[in-house]
BAGUTI-617219 format. One record per residue (C-alpha): x, y, z; residue in three letters. Coordinates in Angstrom, 2 decimals. Example, Ala and Ser with C-alpha at 12.3 -4.5 7.8 and 13.67 -1.06 7.14 Angstrom:
<torpas>
+---------+---------+---------+------+
:       X :       Y :       Z : type :
+---------+---------+---------+------+
:   12.30 :   -4.50 :    7.80 :  ALA :
:   13.67 :   -1.06 :    7.14 :  SER :
+---------+---------+---------+------+
</torpas>
This chain:
<torpas>
+---------+---------+---------+------+
:       X :       Y :       Z : type :
+---------+---------+---------+------+
:   44.77 :    1.47 :   50.53 :  MET :
:   43.93 :    0.57 :   46.94 :  SER :
:   46.46 :    1.06 :   44.12 :  SER :
:   44.45 :    3.93 :   42.71 :  THR :
:   44.67 :    5.83 :   46.02 :  ASP :
:   48.45 :    6.01 :   45.67 :  SER :
:   48.68 :    6.10 :   41.88 :  ASP :
:   46.37 :    8.66 :   40.20 :  PRO :
:   47.56 :    7.54 :   36.74 :  LEU :
:   46.40 :    3.92 :   37.12 :  ALA :
:   43.11 :    4.32 :   35.23 :  TRP :
:   44.55 :    6.67 :   32.60 :  ALA :
:   47.33 :    4.20 :   31.73 :  ARG :
:   44.71 :    1.65 :   30.71 :  ASP :
:   43.30 :    4.11 :   28.17 :  TYR :
:   46.56 :    5.55 :   26.78 :  THR :
:   47.97 :    2.53 :   24.93 :  PRO :
:   49.93 :    4.62 :   22.41 :  VAL :
:   51.80 :    6.53 :   25.11 :  LEU :
:   52.41 :    3.29 :   26.96 :  GLN :
:   53.84 :    1.71 :   23.80 :  SER :
:   56.24 :    4.63 :   23.38 :  LEU :
:   57.35 :    4.39 :   26.99 :  GLY :
:   57.81 :    0.63 :   26.70 :  ASP :
:   59.80 :    0.95 :   23.48 :  GLU :
:   62.25 :    3.56 :   24.75 :  HIS :
:   62.59 :    2.71 :   28.44 :  GLU :
:   65.58 :    0.40 :   28.02 :  ALA :
:   67.65 :    2.62 :   25.71 :  THR :
:   66.59 :    6.02 :   27.15 :  GLU :
:   67.21 :    8.02 :   23.95 :  PRO :
:   66.25 :   11.28 :   25.68 :  LEU :
:   68.80 :   10.84 :   28.47 :  ASP :
:   70.69 :   14.08 :   29.10 :  GLY :
:   67.86 :   16.29 :   27.83 :  ASN :
:   65.64 :   18.50 :   29.97 :  THR :
:   62.12 :   19.04 :   28.63 :  ILE :
:   59.85 :   21.84 :   29.85 :  GLY :
:   56.16 :   21.01 :   29.44 :  LEU :
:   53.08 :   23.19 :   29.84 :  ALA :
:   49.70 :   21.52 :   29.51 :  THR :
:   46.48 :   20.83 :   31.39 :  HIS :
:   47.79 :   18.78 :   34.26 :  MET :
:   45.36 :   15.91 :   34.63 :  GLU :
:   45.94 :   12.16 :   34.57 :  ALA :
:   46.42 :   11.68 :   30.82 :  VAL :
:   48.94 :   14.53 :   30.74 :  SER :
:   50.62 :   12.73 :   33.60 :  GLY :
:   51.04 :    9.73 :   31.31 :  CYS :
:   52.90 :   11.96 :   28.81 :  LEU :
:   55.22 :   13.21 :   31.55 :  VAL :
:   55.79 :    9.61 :   32.64 :  GLU :
:   56.52 :    8.42 :   29.07 :  ALA :
:   59.07 :   11.19 :   28.48 :  LEU :
:   60.75 :   10.34 :   31.77 :  ASN :
:   60.80 :    6.62 :   30.93 :  ARG :
:   62.61 :    7.58 :   27.71 :  ALA :
:   65.33 :    9.21 :   29.80 :  GLY :
:   64.32 :   12.87 :   29.83 :  ALA :
:   64.32 :   15.08 :   32.86 :  GLU :
:   60.86 :   16.64 :   32.78 :  VAL :
:   59.86 :   19.98 :   34.28 :  LEU :
:   56.10 :   20.48 :   34.00 :  PHE :
:   53.72 :   23.31 :   34.69 :  THR :
:   50.09 :   24.16 :   33.97 :  ALA :
:   48.72 :   25.83 :   30.85 :  SER :
:   45.54 :   26.74 :   32.75 :  GLU :
:   45.56 :   27.03 :   36.56 :  PRO :
:   42.05 :   25.74 :   37.18 :  GLN :
:   42.47 :   22.49 :   35.24 :  SER :
:   45.28 :   21.24 :   37.49 :  THR :
:   44.75 :   17.99 :   39.42 :  HIS :
:   46.72 :   18.12 :   42.65 :  GLY :
:   47.09 :   14.37 :   43.14 :  ALA :
:   48.61 :   14.00 :   39.67 :  VAL :
:   51.14 :   16.78 :   40.29 :  CYS :
:   52.13 :   15.43 :   43.69 :  GLU :
:   52.55 :   11.89 :   42.38 :  TYR :
:   54.73 :   12.94 :   39.44 :  LEU :
:   56.80 :   15.30 :   41.59 :  ASP :
:   57.77 :   12.35 :   43.78 :  SER :
:   59.45 :   10.57 :   40.84 :  ILE :
:   63.18 :   11.05 :   40.23 :  ASP :
:   63.76 :   13.19 :   37.15 :  GLY :
:   60.38 :   14.93 :   37.27 :  ILE :
:   59.73 :   18.32 :   38.87 :  THR :
:   56.31 :   19.96 :   39.28 :  ALA :
:   55.78 :   23.68 :   38.85 :  TYR :
:   52.03 :   23.40 :   39.33 :  ALA :
:   49.59 :   22.61 :   42.12 :  TRP :
:   45.85 :   22.48 :   42.54 :  GLU :
:   44.26 :   25.78 :   43.53 :  GLY :
:   47.07 :   27.99 :   42.22 :  MET :
:   46.08 :   31.60 :   41.57 :  THR :
:   46.59 :   33.31 :   38.23 :  ASP :
:   49.59 :   35.12 :   39.71 :  GLU :
:   51.11 :   31.88 :   41.00 :  GLU :
:   50.42 :   30.28 :   37.62 :  PHE :
:   52.44 :   32.98 :   35.84 :  GLU :
:   55.24 :   32.87 :   38.41 :  ALA :
:   55.52 :   29.07 :   38.18 :  ALA :
:   55.98 :   29.18 :   34.41 :  GLN :
:   58.79 :   31.71 :   34.77 :  HIS :
:   60.39 :   29.62 :   37.53 :  GLU :
:   60.41 :   26.61 :   35.21 :  LEU :
:   62.00 :   28.63 :   32.40 :  LEU :
:   64.73 :   29.84 :   34.75 :  GLU :
:   65.90 :   26.22 :   34.88 :  GLU :
:   66.81 :   26.55 :   31.17 :  ALA :
:   65.13 :   23.48 :   29.66 :  PRO :
:   66.51 :   22.44 :   26.27 :  GLU :
:   63.15 :   21.60 :   24.73 :  PHE :
:   59.66 :   23.04 :   25.19 :  LEU :
:   56.37 :   21.19 :   24.70 :  LEU :
:   53.62 :   23.76 :   24.88 :  ASP :
:   49.90 :   24.48 :   25.11 :  ASP :
:   48.76 :   27.95 :   24.07 :  GLY :
:   52.38 :   29.00 :   23.44 :  CYS :
:   52.62 :   29.75 :   27.15 :  GLU :
:   56.24 :   28.73 :   27.67 :  LEU :
:   57.56 :   29.58 :   24.21 :  ILE :
:   56.20 :   33.15 :   24.22 :  SER :
:   57.34 :   33.84 :   27.78 :  LYS :
:   60.74 :   32.33 :   27.02 :  CYS :
:   61.28 :   34.77 :   24.15 :  HIS :
:   59.77 :   37.80 :   25.90 :  ALA :
:   61.30 :   37.43 :   29.36 :  ASP :
:   64.09 :   34.84 :   29.16 :  HIS :
:   65.90 :   35.52 :   25.87 :  PRO :
:   69.10 :   33.96 :   27.16 :  GLU :
:   67.20 :   30.68 :   27.60 :  VAL :
:   65.48 :   30.97 :   24.19 :  ALA :
:   68.93 :   31.19 :   22.59 :  ALA :
:   69.83 :   27.75 :   23.96 :  THR :
:   66.56 :   25.86 :   23.34 :  VAL :
:   66.94 :   23.11 :   20.74 :  ILE :
:   63.30 :   23.00 :   19.66 :  GLY :
:   59.66 :   22.81 :   20.63 :  GLY :
:   56.19 :   21.52 :   19.91 :  GLY :
:   52.78 :   23.24 :   20.13 :  GLU :
:   49.46 :   21.38 :   20.47 :  GLN :
:   46.75 :   24.07 :   20.28 :  THR :
:   45.14 :   26.37 :   17.73 :  THR :
:   45.71 :   29.44 :   19.91 :  ALA :
:   49.35 :   28.50 :   20.31 :  GLY :
:   49.85 :   28.12 :   16.56 :  ILE :
:   48.35 :   31.58 :   16.07 :  THR :
:   50.87 :   33.05 :   18.51 :  ARG :
:   53.73 :   31.20 :   16.86 :  LEU :
:   52.69 :   32.45 :   13.44 :  GLU :
:   52.79 :   36.00 :   14.81 :  ALA :
:   56.25 :   35.37 :   16.29 :  MET :
:   57.50 :   33.93 :   12.99 :  GLU :
:   56.07 :   36.90 :   11.08 :  ALA :
:   58.08 :   39.22 :   13.32 :  GLU :
:   61.21 :   37.04 :   12.89 :  SER :
:   61.63 :   36.65 :   16.65 :  VAL :
:   61.38 :   32.85 :   16.92 :  LEU :
:   64.75 :   31.49 :   18.05 :  GLU :
:   64.33 :   27.75 :   17.42 :  PHE :
:   62.35 :   25.25 :   15.32 :  PRO :
:   58.86 :   24.36 :   16.54 :  VAL :
:   56.69 :   21.54 :   15.22 :  TYR :
:   53.03 :   22.56 :   14.87 :  GLY :
:   51.47 :   19.43 :   16.37 :  VAL :
:   48.01 :   21.04 :   16.27 :  ASN :
:   48.06 :   21.10 :   12.45 :  GLU :
:   48.48 :   17.35 :   11.99 :  THR :
:   45.64 :   14.99 :   11.01 :  PRO :
:   46.15 :   12.94 :   14.20 :  MET :
:   45.46 :   16.09 :   16.24 :  LYS :
:   42.79 :   17.85 :   14.21 :  GLN :
:   40.64 :   14.90 :   13.19 :  PHE :
:   40.49 :   13.32 :   16.63 :  PHE :
:   41.46 :   15.58 :   19.54 :  ASP :
:   39.90 :   18.75 :   18.14 :  ASN :
:   36.77 :   17.19 :   16.63 :  VAL :
:   35.99 :   14.33 :   19.00 :  HIS :
:   37.88 :   15.35 :   22.14 :  GLY :
:   36.75 :   18.97 :   22.36 :  THR :
:   33.32 :   18.26 :   20.92 :  GLY :
:   32.42 :   15.45 :   23.29 :  GLU :
:   34.08 :   16.72 :   26.47 :  SER :
:   32.61 :   20.22 :   26.14 :  SER :
:   29.03 :   19.03 :   25.77 :  LEU :
:   29.39 :   16.37 :   28.47 :  VAL :
:   30.68 :   18.91 :   30.96 :  ASN :
:   28.00 :   21.48 :   30.10 :  ILE :
:   25.39 :   18.80 :   30.79 :  SER :
:   27.04 :   17.72 :   34.05 :  ILE :
:   27.55 :   21.27 :   35.29 :  THR :
:   24.03 :   22.51 :   34.54 :  THR :
:   22.03 :   19.25 :   34.76 :  ASN :
:   19.90 :   20.62 :   31.93 :  THR :
:   18.96 :   19.13 :   28.57 :  VAL :
:   20.76 :   19.86 :   25.28 :  ILE :
:   18.16 :   18.12 :   23.12 :  THR :
:   15.85 :   20.65 :   21.47 :  GLY :
:   17.93 :   23.65 :   22.54 :  GLN :
:   19.33 :   26.30 :   20.20 :  ASN :
:   23.07 :   25.71 :   20.57 :  VAL :
:   25.23 :   28.50 :   19.16 :  VAL :
:   28.80 :   27.48 :   18.31 :  VAL :
:   31.22 :   30.35 :   17.70 :  ALA :
:   33.93 :   29.25 :   15.29 :  GLY :
:   33.88 :   26.38 :   12.80 :  TYR :
:   37.42 :   25.14 :   12.90 :  GLY :
:   37.97 :   21.53 :   13.84 :  TYR :
:   36.90 :   22.12 :   17.45 :  CYS :
:   33.76 :   24.02 :   16.53 :  GLY :
:   32.97 :   21.41 :   13.91 :  ARG :
:   33.10 :   18.68 :   16.53 :  GLY :
:   30.95 :   20.59 :   19.01 :  ILE :
:   28.30 :   21.44 :   16.41 :  ALA :
:   28.22 :   17.92 :   14.97 :  ARG :
:   27.85 :   16.25 :   18.35 :  LYS :
:   25.33 :   18.81 :   19.61 :  ALA :
:   23.15 :   18.13 :   16.59 :  ARG :
:   23.56 :   14.40 :   17.20 :  GLY :
:   22.13 :   15.01 :   20.69 :  MET :
:   19.07 :   16.65 :   19.15 :  GLY :
:   20.05 :   20.31 :   19.39 :  ALA :
:   19.16 :   22.96 :   16.85 :  GLN :
:   22.65 :   24.10 :   15.83 :  THR :
:   23.72 :   27.59 :   14.85 :  ILE :
:   27.26 :   28.55 :   13.79 :  VAL :
:   28.89 :   31.98 :   13.78 :  THR :
:   32.10 :   32.63 :   11.86 :  GLU :
:   34.41 :   35.37 :   10.55 :  VAL :
:   35.98 :   33.19 :    7.82 :  GLU :
:   33.71 :   32.91 :    4.75 :  PRO :
:   34.83 :   29.43 :    3.65 :  ARG :
:   34.26 :   27.94 :    7.08 :  ARG :
:   30.88 :   29.64 :    7.20 :  ALA :
:   29.98 :   28.01 :    3.88 :  LEU :
:   31.22 :   24.66 :    5.14 :  GLN :
:   29.00 :   24.97 :    8.22 :  ALA :
:   26.05 :   25.82 :    5.96 :  HIS :
:   26.72 :   22.80 :    3.74 :  MET :
:   27.03 :   20.61 :    6.83 :  ASP :
:   23.47 :   21.52 :    7.73 :  GLY :
:   23.91 :   24.14 :   10.45 :  HIS :
:   22.25 :   27.54 :   10.44 :  ARG :
:   24.87 :   30.25 :    9.91 :  VAL :
:   24.42 :   33.82 :   11.10 :  MET :
:   26.19 :   36.66 :   12.87 :  SER :
:   26.57 :   36.60 :   16.65 :  MET :
:   24.26 :   39.60 :   16.79 :  GLY :
:   21.50 :   37.51 :   15.22 :  GLU :
:   22.31 :   34.36 :   17.15 :  ALA :
:   22.30 :   36.20 :   20.48 :  ALA :
:   18.56 :   36.78 :   20.17 :  GLU :
:   17.63 :   33.09 :   19.83 :  ILE :
:   20.42 :   31.03 :   21.43 :  GLY :
:   19.90 :   28.95 :   24.55 :  ASP :
:   23.47 :   27.64 :   24.91 :  ILE :
:   26.50 :   29.52 :   23.57 :  PHE :
:   29.86 :   27.76 :   23.15 :  ILE :
:   32.92 :   29.65 :   21.91 :  THR :
:   35.72 :   27.77 :   20.15 :  SER :
:   37.68 :   30.35 :   18.19 :  THR :
:   41.09 :   30.83 :   19.81 :  GLY :
:   40.64 :   34.61 :   19.91 :  THR :
:   39.17 :   37.14 :   22.34 :  ARG :
:   35.86 :   38.97 :   22.88 :  ASP :
:   33.75 :   36.77 :   20.62 :  VAL :
:   30.68 :   37.35 :   22.80 :  ILE :
:   30.48 :   40.99 :   23.94 :  ARG :
:   28.22 :   43.43 :   25.75 :  ARG :
:   26.07 :   44.14 :   22.69 :  GLU :
:   25.35 :   40.42 :   22.52 :  HIS :
:   24.55 :   40.09 :   26.22 :  PHE :
:   21.92 :   42.81 :   25.79 :  ALA :
:   20.03 :   40.65 :   23.25 :  LYS :
:   20.15 :   37.27 :   24.99 :  MET :
:   17.12 :   35.48 :   26.32 :  THR :
:   16.54 :   34.79 :   30.00 :  ASP :
:   18.46 :   31.72 :   31.16 :  GLY :
:   21.05 :   31.69 :   28.39 :  ALA :
:   24.12 :   29.57 :   29.18 :  GLN :
:   27.59 :   30.81 :   28.19 :  LEU :
:   30.53 :   28.42 :   27.86 :  ALA :
:   34.03 :   28.65 :   26.44 :  ASN :
:   35.76 :   25.71 :   24.77 :  ALA :
:   38.40 :   27.78 :   23.03 :  GLY :
:   41.23 :   29.67 :   24.67 :  HIS :
:   41.94 :   30.52 :   28.32 :  PHE :
:   39.23 :   32.93 :   29.62 :  ASP :
:   39.20 :   35.61 :   26.92 :  VAL :
:   36.62 :   34.45 :   24.36 :  GLU :
:   33.70 :   35.79 :   26.40 :  ILE :
:   34.07 :   39.44 :   27.45 :  ASP :
:   33.95 :   38.86 :   31.20 :  LEU :
:   34.63 :   42.48 :   32.14 :  ASP :
:   31.81 :   43.61 :   29.89 :  GLY :
:   29.47 :   40.99 :   31.34 :  LEU :
:   30.23 :   42.03 :   34.92 :  GLU :
:   29.86 :   45.72 :   34.12 :  ALA :
:   26.52 :   45.06 :   32.43 :  TYR :
:   25.04 :   43.02 :   35.29 :  ALA :
:   23.25 :   44.47 :   38.30 :  GLU :
:   23.80 :   41.39 :   40.44 :  GLU :
:   26.20 :   38.42 :   40.39 :  VAL :
:   25.36 :   35.20 :   42.23 :  THR :
:   26.36 :   31.52 :   42.18 :  GLU :
:   23.22 :   29.36 :   42.05 :  PRO :
:   25.22 :   26.15 :   41.56 :  LYS :
:   28.87 :   25.17 :   41.70 :  GLU :
:   30.51 :   26.02 :   38.41 :  GLY :
:   27.80 :   28.49 :   37.38 :  ILE :
:   27.98 :   32.26 :   37.83 :  THR :
:   24.65 :   33.99 :   37.28 :  ARG :
:   24.61 :   37.57 :   35.99 :  TYR :
:   21.29 :   39.35 :   36.48 :  THR :
:   20.79 :   42.09 :   33.89 :  THR :
:   19.12 :   45.48 :   34.47 :  PRO :
:   15.88 :   44.14 :   32.96 :  ASP :
:   15.86 :   41.04 :   35.16 :  GLY :
:   17.24 :   38.41 :   32.77 :  ARG :
:   19.64 :   35.74 :   34.00 :  HIS :
:   22.78 :   34.99 :   31.97 :  LEU :
:   24.60 :   31.92 :   33.29 :  ASN :
:   28.37 :   31.71 :   32.80 :  LEU :
:   29.92 :   28.25 :   33.15 :  LEU :
:   33.38 :   27.53 :   34.63 :  ALA :
:   34.18 :   31.25 :   35.06 :  ASP :
:   34.47 :   31.58 :   31.29 :  GLY :
:   37.49 :   29.28 :   31.26 :  ARG :
:   37.66 :   26.01 :   29.34 :  LEU :
:   34.40 :   24.31 :   30.24 :  VAL :
:   35.68 :   20.82 :   29.46 :  ASN :
:   38.69 :   21.22 :   31.77 :  LEU :
:   37.82 :   23.64 :   34.58 :  THR :
:   34.24 :   22.81 :   35.54 :  GLY :
:   33.49 :   21.22 :   38.93 :  PRO :
:   33.52 :   17.67 :   37.50 :  ALA :
:   35.69 :   18.23 :   34.43 :  SER :
:   38.25 :   15.62 :   33.42 :  GLU :
:   39.18 :   17.03 :   30.01 :  GLY :
:   39.14 :   15.06 :   26.78 :  HIS :
:   38.46 :   11.32 :   26.80 :  PRO :
:   41.73 :    9.55 :   27.54 :  ALA :
:   41.69 :    7.49 :   24.33 :  GLU :
:   41.57 :   10.72 :   22.32 :  ILE :
:   44.20 :   12.80 :   24.10 :  ILE :
:   46.45 :    9.71 :   24.05 :  ASP :
:   47.23 :   10.29 :   20.38 :  THR :
:   47.77 :   14.03 :   20.81 :  THR :
:   50.22 :   13.49 :   23.64 :  HIS :
:   51.87 :   10.75 :   21.59 :  ALA :
:   52.40 :   13.37 :   18.87 :  MET :
:   54.05 :   15.60 :   21.46 :  MET :
:   56.30 :   12.71 :   22.50 :  PHE :
:   57.42 :   11.94 :   18.94 :  VAL :
:   58.01 :   15.66 :   18.35 :  THR :
:   60.51 :   15.77 :   21.20 :  ALA :
:   62.08 :   12.45 :   20.22 :  HIS :
:   62.49 :   13.48 :   16.57 :  ASP :
:   64.02 :   16.90 :   17.15 :  LEU :
:   66.27 :   15.75 :   20.01 :  LEU :
:   67.59 :   12.49 :   18.55 :  THR :
:   67.65 :   12.99 :   14.78 :  ARG :
:   70.22 :   15.00 :   12.86 :  GLU :
:   68.39 :   17.84 :   11.12 :  HIS :
:   69.20 :   21.23 :    9.66 :  ASP :
:   66.05 :   23.07 :   10.71 :  LEU :
:   66.56 :   26.72 :   11.52 :  GLY :
:   64.25 :   28.83 :   13.69 :  PRO :
:   60.62 :   28.76 :   12.59 :  GLY :
:   57.27 :   27.01 :   12.74 :  LEU :
:   57.26 :   23.73 :   10.83 :  TYR :
:   54.67 :   21.19 :    9.78 :  ALA :
:   55.34 :   17.99 :   11.67 :  ILE :
:   56.73 :   15.35 :    9.28 :  PRO :
:   54.05 :   13.08 :    7.84 :  ASP :
:   56.08 :   10.00 :    8.83 :  ARG :
:   55.59 :   10.88 :   12.51 :  LEU :
:   51.86 :   11.38 :   12.11 :  ASP :
:   51.53 :    8.07 :   10.26 :  ARG :
:   53.58 :    6.29 :   12.91 :  ASN :
:   51.22 :    7.40 :   15.67 :  VAL :
:   48.21 :    6.42 :   13.53 :  ALA :
:   49.70 :    2.97 :   12.94 :  GLU :
:   50.37 :    2.55 :   16.66 :  ARG :
:   46.80 :    3.52 :   17.42 :  LYS :
:   45.43 :    0.99 :   14.93 :  LEU :
:   47.65 :   -1.70 :   16.46 :  ASP :
:   46.26 :   -0.97 :   19.93 :  THR :
:   42.72 :   -1.26 :   18.54 :  LEU :
:   43.46 :   -4.53 :   16.78 :  GLY :
:   42.51 :   -3.04 :   13.40 :  ILE :
:   44.18 :   -4.27 :   10.20 :  ASP :
:   44.31 :   -2.23 :    7.01 :  ILE :
:   45.41 :   -3.10 :    3.48 :  ASP :
:   48.91 :   -2.60 :    2.08 :  ASP :
:   49.49 :   -0.72 :   -1.15 :  VAL :
:   50.25 :   -3.22 :   -3.91 :  THR :
:   53.21 :   -2.83 :   -6.25 :  GLN :
:   50.85 :   -2.13 :   -9.15 :  ALA :
:   49.06 :    0.57 :   -7.15 :  GLN :
:   52.37 :    2.18 :   -6.17 :  ALA :
:   53.56 :    2.19 :   -9.76 :  GLU :
:   50.23 :    3.62 :  -10.92 :  TYR :
:   50.44 :    6.42 :   -8.37 :  ALA :
:   54.01 :    7.27 :   -9.35 :  ASP :
:   53.41 :    7.34 :  -13.10 :  SER :
:   52.01 :   10.22 :  -15.10 :  TRP :
:   52.50 :    8.70 :  -18.56 :  ARG :
:   49.38 :    7.05 :  -19.94 :  HIS :
:   51.33 :    4.37 :  -21.80 :  GLU :
:   53.00 :    3.25 :  -18.55 :  GLU :
:   49.70 :    2.78 :  -16.78 :  SER :
:   47.53 :   -0.30 :  -16.91 :  SER :
:   43.82 :    0.40 :  -17.03 :  PHE :
+---------+---------+---------+------+
</torpas>
C-alpha cells in the first residue's frame, strides 16, 4: 500500500506550506491545549490540513460539513482516527443527516467556532443558547456567513466576538478571486466537457468571487456578461470591460450562467422561460439557493440526467436547460470537484487558524459582535506566504516612515 492510500492529506500537505508552518511552530508548545474548537467547512483534503494544524497546536477539534455533498469520506475517516479529533461528517450524508450532525457537534459545547456560511454560529444561537453563552469567540470565512452575522449583530443577538475572516485582503484577493474563479470554471469544463471559449458567460454578482469568475472566463476567450443589484459594482464591472445588464436581458443570450451572490433566487422562472436551448446553469455562491430549483422543476415537463453531475430540464417548448451539480457549489460538489486550488485555500485556512489562536491565547476586551480581523494577523499570513514562495520584498526606510507619519510640510524632505 502506498502512503497516499493510507494518508489522504499527503498531497495537500505539500501545497499548504502556510498551514504546515503554523503547525510546526506551535506543535511543541501547544498553545491551544485545553480548548475545544468546533469547525464547519467543506471537508476535503486541504480542510483536513486545517484540522490537523489546529490539533497539532493542542486543540481538540470537532469538525462537520458546511455542505453535505462536498465531503470526502477518506479525509473524514482519517482525521477521525487521530486522538483529539472527532468527525461529525461522512461522505454521502443526506441533508437531514447534515443538519443533525451539526447539532450533535454543538451539543458537545465547543468553546470556539470556526464557520463557513454561519452554519454553526447561527444554529448555536437559535437552538443551543446555553452553548452560545459559553463560547469564547468565532471566525467566519464566507460572504454568505458575514451577511448572516451582520443580521445577527443588527438584532443584537450575537453572544460572542467573531472575526470576519472573509473581509480580509488575504481572503478576498486570493481565495475569492482566484480560488472561486478558477475552480468554478475548471469544474464546469470537466463536468460538461464543453468549451468556454466563445461562449456568452453570464456571471451573477460582481463581488470578489464574481470578479474572479468573470476575469478568468474572459481570459479563456468567453464573452462575459455581469448582472448586479449594487450600482457601484455594476459600474466597476462595466469599467473592467464586461457587458452589464439585468438578468432578464442576459437570460435571452447567455450560454453559461454562474451565480456568485450569496443570496437566493437570483435565477428564477421568468428567466428560465427566456433561455436558449442548451443553456448551462451553475452556482458558485451559497449552498443550493441561488438558482430557484423548485421553480425550475415546476416549469419543466421532463427531468433527466444525460451525464453525471448534469440534470437536464426539458421545457414545455422543447428546450433543454442543464443544471450542474444539483445547483449546489459547482466547484465543490461536482463529480470530479476538489474545491479551490490547495495553494489558495491554504492562506484562507491559515487565517482561520490565526483567528482561533489570537482570540483564545491573547488577552482582549472584545464584547459580542462582528469584528474586522486585526491587520497584523493578515500581514503575518501574507509574510508567511511570501516566505514559502521564496519572495523578498523591500523594507520601509526610516525616511519613508518619517515621511508617512508627518503632515507638516517643513518636517518633510522633498
